[in-house]
N, C-alpha and C positions, 0 to 999 in steps of 0.2 A: 285030388285033394291036394295035392303039392302044389298045384298051381293056383288054387284056391288062396292056399295058405301063403304063397308068395305075393298074390295080388294084394291080401291083407296087409302084407308087410309093406308093401309098396307104398299103399294107401296111408298107412300109419305115418311113413316116414315123410310122406308127401305134406300130410296135416301137421305134422311137426315142424316141417320147414316154414308151411304159411305162417303157422303161430309165431314162429321166431321171428319172422319178418315183419308180421304185423305188431308184436310186442314192443313198446318203448324201449329204448335202449338206455339204462341206467346211465345218468349222468356222471361224468367222474369227479364232480364237484361236491357230490353228495356226501354227507357225514356218515361215515360208516355204520351200519346199524340202527340207523334213524328211521326207518321205516314205520310209519304210523308216531312217530314222535317229532318234537319241534326243538330243535338243538339250538337255534340261535335265530336273529331278528327276522330274517326270510323265510325261515322252514329249513327241511334238509339239505335244500341245495342253494340256499340263500335269494331264491327268485320270488318268495311269496306267493308260489304257485304249486299245489298239490294236486293229484289225481288218486282218489282212492275208492275202493269198493265197500268201504265201511259205511255206516250212517254218518249223514252230513245234517247237522241242524240247521234248519233254516226260517224257524219260527219260535219267539220266544218272549218273553217278558219279565224283567225283573220287578216290576210294579205288582204285577198280579201274581208271578211265582210261575207263571206257565214255561213249561220246560226248563226250569232251573233245578239243577242237580244239588248245588251247594252255593253258597256266599258268604264270604268273610269280610269283614271290617278291617281296613287297614289302619295302622295308628299315625299315618302321614300320606300325604300324596307322593306321587312319584310318576315318572313319564315311561319307564323302561317297557319294552314288548316282554312277553313269559315264555321262558323256556320249559319244556316239558320232557322228560324221559322217563318212561313208566310211571312209578308212584310217585316220582318227585318233581316239584313246580319250583320254577325260581324266578323271581323278580327283584327290583329294587326301589327301595323309599327314600326320601329324606329324612334325616333324624328327628323324631319325636321333641317336642319342648312343652314346658308348662305355662304358654302363654294364657292371658286370659281368653275367654269366649268373645267372639265378635259382638255379640249382644251386650255384653258387659261394658266393652269399650265404648259402643255407641250410647249406651245411658249414659255413661259420664261425660261423653263429649258433648251430647244434647244440654246436660246440666251446666257445662263450662261455658257453652256457647250462650246460652240465657242468660248466665251471669255477666259474660263478657258485652253482649249485646244492650243489656239493660244499663252497665255503668257507663258504655259508650254514647248509650241514648242522653242519659243525665248529664254528662260533661257535654255533650252538643248542644243541648238547651242552655247550658247555663253560657256558654259562649254567644249565643243568638242574644240572651237577656243582658249581658254585657255589652253586646254591640261591639265585640272585640274587632278593631278595623284590620289586623293582621290576618285574623282568621279568614274574615271576609274576602280578602286578597288571595288569599290560596285557595278557599273554595271557589271564587271566580275563575281562578287559574286552572282550575279541573274541567270546566265545563266543555270548552273546544274540544281538549285531547281525548276526553270521553264520548265525545258525540262521534268525532272522527274515527275513533276505534271501533265503536259500535257498528258504523257503517262499514267499516273493512271486515268485520264479523259477517255481517249480513249479507255481503256479496262475495266472501269465499266459500266455493262450492264444498272442498273437502270438510272445513268445518260444520257447514250447514248439514250435510250428509252424514256426518258422524253421529255416534250414538251420544246420550247425554254422559256416558261414564267417560267416554273420548275426549269430548271437548274441552275438559279443563286442559289438559296436557297439550292439545293442538294449540290451543290459544297461547299457552305459554311459550309453547316453541317459535309462534308466530311472533310473539312480542318482542323475543330477543332480537329477532333479525328485521323488523320493520321499523323505521324512523318514527312514525307516528306510535306506534307500538309502546316503543321507549319513551316517546314524550309524557304517555299516558301513564305509564309505570311511574314515571318520575313525579308526576302531578299528584298520583293517587299516594304515593308514598310519603309525600309532604303533608297532605292533607289529612291522613292517618297519624303520622308522627306528632303532627301539631295537637292534635285533640286527646293522644295516648299520653303526652308529658304534662297534662293538667292534673294528673290524679294516678297515686301510686298503686292504689287498690285496681285502676283501669290497668297499669303497666303488668301487674300481677298477673290478673285474670286473662290478658291477651297471651301472655306466656304459657299458663295453663291450657289455654285454647288451642294455642298452635301445637302443643305437645302432644294433645288427644286428637288433634286433627291429622297428625301424621301417624298416630296409632291406628286411627280409624280406617285410614287407607289400606294398613294391613302390611305383610312381608316378613319372610323370613329368610336366612340364608345360612350356608354352612360350607365349611371345605370337604367335607366327609358324606358318604351316603352308605346306606345300609343294603346288605345283600339278604333278602330273606329265602328260606328253603321251607316249602309247605308240601304237606300230603296232599298229592294231586287226587286222590280220591275223597276227600273231607274238607280241604282246606284248613287243618289241623298245622300249625307252625311246628315244623321240626328244629330248626335253629336259625338263627342268625348272626352276620358278621359286620365290621365295619369295615368299610374300604376308604382309607385314606386319600386326600386330596391334597391340593396345594394353593387353590385360588377359590376364594369365597364366591359361591353362586346362589343366587335368589331362588326360591323355591317356585314351582310351576310358571316359570316363565313361558307366554304363549307360543314363544319359538324355541322351546327345550331347556331344559336345566341339566345339573350335572347327571340325574339319574338316566337320562336318555337312552343310552346305549343297552340293548337287550343283553341280560346274561346270556351265556354259552356253556353247553354241555356236550360232551360224546359220552355219556354213560358211565364214564369213569371218575373224572374230573369235572370241575364247574370253574368258568373264570367270571370276573364282573370288571367291567370298566367302569370308572368314574372320570367324566369330562372335565372334572375340574382338577385333572392331573393324577390319576392313580389307577392301578390295575392290580388285581390279585387272583390267586388261583387255589381252591380249596378241594378236598376230597369230597365225596358225597354226603359223607358224615358231619362236615363242617371243619376239618383240621385244615390250617393253613399249609400250603405246600410252598409257595413263593409270593412276592408282593414286591411292586415298584412304584415310584412316583415320578413326576415328570412336571414341567413347567408349560402350561398352555400359553400359546403364543397370543397375548393381547394386540398385538397388530393384526391377526388375523381374525377381526371380530365377525359373530359372537365365537367366543372360544368353546362355547357347548356344541358338542356334535349333534346331529340329528338321529335317525334312525338307521344306525349303521353299525352294527356288530358283525365281525365275520371269522368264522373258521375253515380254513382250509389245511385238508391233511395234517400235518402235525405245527401249523401257522395260525397265531392268532393275527388277524389284521388290524391296525388300528392308525387314526389320524392325530399326528403329532408334529411339533416344529421339529427341525433337525436336532439330532443328539449334541448334548454339551459339548464344546471343542470341534464340531464340525464346521469346516471353512468353507466347504464346495458347494454349500446349500443357503438359501437366503434365510438368515434367522426370524425374519417375520413371517414366513410363509409358512404352510402346512403341508405336509407330505405322507404317504402312505408307508408305514412301517410292519415289517413282520416280524415277530417273536416267536421264539420256540415256546410250543405250549407247556412242556414239561418242565422248562428252567425260567422261563421269562427272558432269555437272552436274546438281544437284537442280532435278527439273521441278515436282512437286507432292508434298503430303504430305496425309494424310489427317486429318480433325478425329475421326475415329472411332478410339481405341486398339485394339490386339490383345496378347494375351500371348506371350510367346516359347513356351511349350508350345503354340501353336496353329500348324497347316500350313495356310496360305491354299491355296485350288484355284480356279484359272481355270474359266470357261464361259461360256456364252450364256442370255441371258433367253430368256423364250417368245417375243419380237418380235426374237429375232436379234441382241442388244446383247452386246458383251463386257461381262464383269464379273468380279469376283474377290470370293470370299466369306472373310471372317476373324471370328474369335471371341475371346471375352474369358472369364476365369475360371478356378477352378483352385485346389488347395490351396498350403500354404506361402505364403501372403500376397501372392498376385500382386496388384497394386495396381490394374490396370486396371478401370475400370467404365462402363457397367453391363454385369453380366455378359449374354452372349449373342451375337446373330449381328449383323454388318452385312453387307449386299452393296454393294460399291463400284464404279460405273460405271468403265469403261475406255474410255468414247465420248469423241469429240473435244469435244463441247459441254458435258460435264459431267464431265471425268477426274477420279477422286479423290473424287468426291462420292458420298454414301451414298443407294442408292435406295430403302432401307429400313433400320429397327435394329429387331431383335426383342429382347425382355428377358422371361425365365422368371417367373413369379411366385415360384418359391420360391427361397429363400437360397442363396447361392454353395456352401455346405457340400453342398449336394443337387444343386443344378441346374449348378454351374459345371463339372462335369468334362467336358462335352461340347466344351470348349474344348482339351482334351487330345488332342483326335482330329485326322486329317487329313480337311479340312472339305469331304469331297466332297458334290457337288450336280448338279443337272440343271435343265432349263427348268420343270420342275414343282415339285420339292421338295428340301429340304435335311436332312440328319440330324444329328440332337443326340442325345448321350448323357447320361443322369443318372448319378448316381454309380453304379448298378447295376441297379436294378430296373426302370426305364423308358426308353423310347427316345421321343424326340418327332420329328414330321414337320413341316416348316415350310414353308409355300408360298412360294416364290421369287419370284413375280409380286407379293406384297403384303407379305410378311412376317408372316402370321399363322398360327397352330398349325393345321394340317391335323386331327392326331390325337395322343394320346399311348397308347401301347401299353407291355405289361408285358413284360418281358425274362426273367423268372425261373419262368414255367411254360413247360415246355419237352419236347418231343417227343425223347427221349435214346436215342442210339444207342451204347451201351456195348458195349465188346469185353470178354468173359468169358474169362480164359485157362485156364481149367479145361476148357471145352468148345470153345475155339479158334473162337468164334464171336460174333457180336453178339447183345446182349439188347436189346429195345425196350422203353421205359419211358414210357408215355403221360402226358403233361400232370403232369409230374413237377415238385415246387414245390423250387426252388434256394433255398437260404438266403443272401439278398444276394448275388447274382451281382454280382461285379466284373469289368468288360470291361478287356481287353487294351487298353493305350493306344497309339496310334499303328500299329494295325494293322487297320484297318476300309477297305471299299471298298464303293460303293452303286452295284448294277447293276440297272436298272429298278426294279420294286418290293421288292427286296430288299437289305438291309444284311449283308455277310458280316463277320466278324471271328475272331480269335484269344481263347479265353476264358483270361482270366488265372489264372494259378497250377494251371490243369487242363488236362489235353492233349487238349482238345476244339476243333473249328471250328464256329462258329455261323452260323446263317442265319435272319433275321428279315425276315418279311414286313411291309412298315409298312402294307399295306391291311388284311390279314385278322388281323395280329398274331400269325401262328403262328412259332413259335420252334422250330427243329430243330438238335440239335448231335450231333456225329458225333466219337466218339472216335478219335485218331490214335496210332499210335506214337511212342514220344519217342527211339527211337534204331533202328539198323541193324546187326544182328549180322553177323559175318565172311561165314556161309554164305548172307545175303541176308534171314535171318528177322527179325523185328521184336522189340523190347523194348517190352513194354506195361507203363503205369503204373506205371515204376521211376523214380525221381529219378536224373538224369543231373548232370554237372558237367565243366568242361573245365580247363585249366592256365592260362589267360589270360595266355599267353606269346605274344611276337611271334616274328615269324620267326628272330631272333638269340636267343631263349631269354630275353629280358629280360622281368620283369613290371613292365609300365609302366602295367598296368590296376589302379589302387588301389582302386576300388570293387570290394568282395567280390560285388556282384550281378552282374557281370561271367562271373563264375566258376559262376552257377546252371543250373537243371535244362532252360532252352531256354525255359519257360513263365514266368520268374521276372518279378519287378515290374523292366521297363525299357521303353524305347521302342524299338520295333521299327518299322522302314520301312513304308509303306503297301504293301499287296499289288499284284501288277502284273497287269492282267487282259490276255489276248492271246487274242482271239476269245472263244470260250466258256470258256477255261482261267482258272483264278486261282490264282498262285502265292504262297503264304504261306511266309516264311522264319522258322523261329525263332531263338534266340539261340546256338544251337548247330551252327547252320547246316546244319539239315534242313529240305528245302524239300517243302511239301506242294503238289501239282497238283490242284485240285479242278475240276469240271465245274459251272459256274455255272447250267447249264440241266437239270440233273439232276432228274426228275421227284420224286423224294423223295431228300432230302438225308441218305442213310444211306451204307453202305459202298461202294454203288454209284456215289457221287459222288468217290469218291477214284481218280483217274487215275494217280496215281504219287507215291512216295514217294523221294525223292534226297538226296544227301550233297554239301557243298560241301568237306570234308576229314576228315582222319583222327578217328576217334573220340576225344572227350575231350581235343584239342588243337585245336577250332575254333571260333571264335566271329565272330558276324556280328550286326550289327542295322540291315542295309541293303534297300533295295528292288533286284531286278533289273532289268535292261536288256535290251530285247528291239531289234536291229538287224541289217540284212542278213542277215536269217535265222538269226542266232545271238542267244543270251543271254549277257551279261556280268553277272558276279557277283564279289564279293569278301569276303575275310574278313579277320582282323586280320593274318593271313600269308600271304595271295596274293591274285592277280586272276586271274580263271578265264573262257576263252571257251569256251561250250557249244554244241555242234552239229558238223553235218558237217563234214570237210575241204573 
């Protein structure tokens, strides 16, 4: 009996050891007590990846109400992620205002345009009847410049490939730089001016028309943002608070706005970051604990951050220029700053800079030390140098110090685009994108390059609308593949991302170099069937019918040029959200990354009226997501 008992004890102890060996060790960067919660932009450990035994919604529709627990209208748009702790939910929005509905503005604009066009045509006819020689000379002087400019536009590929919404701004930029464009602009100005000066009524109508044309384009801006606290079980608003800023930021810019950073909570306090230069801490019932402001660096354009709020231990990590009076750092560069979460006092600042395009990500080194990966580089004259990566230690003995720095050998124009990514990494390797054709893998222990692989030779699974089936093209060479920025995630040896301007989701194996692309539909019809390879758009309006999104790229086809939030991985499911609020659920473990890897395709709202650049949140067995108009709780009641 004793021997049986001893054998049983031995067996149980062996099972205990085996279980402990196979149970994933909890990361030291996980927010304490955040199991099944979502305390910051990337979840419990800031990686946008969680494993759970709870239910995980994969199929839903806001349009039909399928698997929707609740949805609530937001008074204004915003771009922050959603932080959740038990029964409380936090997000930020732009301040609402009393601007007219866009339909009202459009009606007034159409009336003003009709009046202006009528008066213009009347004066034009009078000039012709009078046979005005000066006007005839001005009109003739317009013919050649106009013809030459139209020829330039006809031959310009970016202009021809752009949407109708984008073409006016592209042509305007081209005209400022092109000699013939400037000549046409001057000739057209002389032509219109001569006609306008013939009539005071025409001049007044023109001014009214221009003012309404500007209003029709939309737009709104503010220095401040609003932190909202909602009941996570019902969506009811519990309280809201203003987070002060120092620089005007336009609402819902396609590449981020002041609301972009996700709120942060540890279940005791909540913090909100205003990318226009503000930060504040509140109790969970809305009492102010501390607040601070700073001046964003206009030299490090854009000043708005992307999807990057970070809580580590007692520190809030934020991207800012040097503190006032700091002469040891470049005043026009941005750095990673650590603030005491309880007081708002600055604890340390990195010596290494990072660009605001970049989204730092928490993690642990191979020896189990906490660190955060930051990057530099990118277009539009971002100043921070050198281009590349820095792994910043978060250990007590060397907080804020670089463990290593990596600089690519190629120029920023080609190599710097990796800084536009969410900087996903693990204890073995980090991911870095070149401008389109190559991907670099960096050793996170040493900062040395492991490999550089091509991205533009792909095994493509393309949907054929004629046969209603997929066609497989092996080793297809794509011309200068450009990757969708801020929509990538790394899992094991694979990097997943959305392809820019084309409706494909990609999988790149960093070891073998294998690239697999699978086409996904761009919309869902009322009968549940899919819309394939057909450009889409949305109205860009907020819940009150106001057009506060000035950037026309907000109204693009879902795969347009904008910054989308990082995908979220829950167990083996990866959730990609495009700009039109279509959520693609993909199986990261699929043996072959083809149509079999598509788990579900879901919507976040009405077709043509939904816009989102947000990552989704998973907490308490539910998915929380948002659009410009609504916040949504997905999952069983």
